[in-house]
DOZATI-325151 format. One record per residue (C-alpha): residue in three letters; x, y, z. Coordinates in steps of 0.2 Angstrom, whole numbers, plus 2048, in hexadecimal, padded with zeros to 3 digits. Last residue first. Layout:
NODE	ALA	X	Y	Z .
...
//
This chain:
NODE	ILE	81F	92C	89E .
NODE	GLN	81F	91F	8AC .
NODE	SER	820	910	8A1 .
NODE	PRO	832	914	89D .
NODE	ASP	838	90F	8AE .
NODE	ASP	849	914	8B3 .
NODE	ARG	849	924	8A9 .
NODE	ASP	859	92B	8A2 .
NODE	GLU	856	925	890 .
NODE	LEU	845	92E	890 .
NODE	ASP	84E	93E	894 .
NODE	PRO	84D	945	8A6 .
NODE	GLU	842	954	8A9 .
NODE	ARG	84A	965	8A9 .
NODE	SER	852	970	8B5 .
NODE	ARG	85D	962	8BC .
NODE	ALA	864	962	8CD .
NODE	GLY	874	957	8CE .
NODE	CYS	875	945	8CA .
NODE	VAL	879	93F	8DB .
NODE	ALA	86F	94C	8E5 .
NODE	ALA	861	94D	8D9 .
NODE	ARG	860	93A	8D9 .
NODE	CYS	860	93A	8EC .
NODE	ARG	852	947	8EC .
NODE	HIS	848	93D	8DF .
NODE	TYR	84A	92D	8E8 .
NODE	ALA	844	935	8F8 .
NODE	GLU	835	93B	8F0 .
NODE	GLU	831	92A	8E9 .
NODE	LEU	833	922	8FA .
NODE	GLY	828	92F	902 .
NODE	GLN	81A	92B	8F5 .
NODE	LEU	81C	919	8F9 .
NODE	LEU	81A	91C	90B .
NODE	ALA	80B	926	908 .
NODE	GLY	803	918	8FE .
NODE	LEU	808	90B	90B .
NODE	GLU	7FF	915	918 .
NODE	PRO	7EF	90E	910 .
NODE	SER	7F3	8FC	914 .
NODE	THR	7E5	8F0	90F .
NODE	ARG	7E0	8FB	900 .
NODE	LEU	7F1	8FE	8FB .
NODE	ALA	7F7	8EC	8FC .
NODE	VAL	7E7	8E7	8F3 .
NODE	LEU	7EA	8F3	8E5 .
NODE	ASP	7FC	8EF	8E3 .
NODE	TYR	7F8	8DC	8E2 .
NODE	ALA	7EB	8E0	8D5 .
NODE	MET	7F7	8EA	8CB .
NODE	TRP	804	8DC	8CD .
NODE	THR	7F8	8CF	8C6 .
NODE	LEU	7F3	8DA	8B8 .
NODE	GLN	805	8DD	8B3 .
NODE	VAL	808	8CA	8B4 .
NODE	SER	7F9	8C6	8A9 .
NODE	MET	7FE	8D3	89C .
NODE	ASN	80F	8CB	89B .
NODE	GLU	807	8BA	899 .
NODE	ALA	7FB	8C1	88B .
NODE	CYS	80A	8C8	882 .
NODE	GLU	814	8B8	883 .
NODE	THR	805	8AE	87C .
NODE	MET	803	8BB	86E .
NODE	LYS	816	8B9	86A .
NODE	GLU	814	8A6	86B .
NODE	LEU	805	8A6	85F .
NODE	ASP	80E	8B1	853 .
NODE	LYS	81D	8A5	853 .
NODE	ASN	812	896	850 .
NODE	LEU	809	89F	842 .
NODE	GLU	819	8A3	83A .
NODE	LEU	81E	890	83B .
NODE	VAL	80E	88B	834 .
NODE	ASP	80F	897	826 .
NODE	ASP	821	891	822 .
NODE	GLN	81A	87F	822 .
NODE	ASP	80C	884	816 .
NODE	ALA	819	88D	80A .
NODE	GLN	824	87D	80A .
NODE	PRO	816	873	802 .
NODE	ARG	80E	865	80C .
NODE	GLU	812	854	805 .
NODE	PRO	804	84B	7FD .
NODE	SER	7FC	83C	805 .
NODE	SER	7FC	82D	7FA .
NODE	ASP	805	821	805 .
NODE	THR	807	811	7FB .
NODE	MET	800	800	800 .
//
């Protein structure tokens, strides 16, 4: 008995590989969003259960800015994008 199933063209295999790569990227993006949402929920719960935590975080941020100004010198302008530690806070 002979196997009469035709071979898949190379184009179909390339399409499948490209689809797999796209699915991996989409899965990674969904995982990243899930992690971000989890941290946001954690932060919300932490702030609601401990309201003084917000004030402590504000004080910590102010202390950071004072230290940075002391180390880097007082700047009359906002730091450039390259100078920022967290680009999401633009």
